[in-house]
C-alpha positions, 0 to 999 in steps of 0.5 A: 490532502486532496486524495481520492476516497477510496485510497485508504481503502485500497491501502487498507486492503493491500495490507489485509492480503498482505496479513493473510499471506503472512498467516499463510506463511507463518502455518508453515502448510504450505508446500515450496511452490504454494510458499514461493507463490504467497511470497511473490504476491506479497512482493506485488502487495507491496509494490502497490502500497509503495506506489500509492504512498509515493503518489499520495506523498506527492500529491500533499508536497503540491499542495501549499501548507496551511496558511502559505496561499498563493500570493497573487 
């Protein structure tokens, strides 16, 4: 698969951000407005991760399977 070298790093950063946000929400120490803001951030991070995973899937689908080289 020919993916950008930082693709996994980008996904890892998004996962870290989601985990941090989940930890903040679990503490119960955020006021309702702060919690709503964190939830919105989670939605943004999840959307970004989904878009990146879809891009990776399209790239993988466009490449021939091993042993299935194009005939001339």
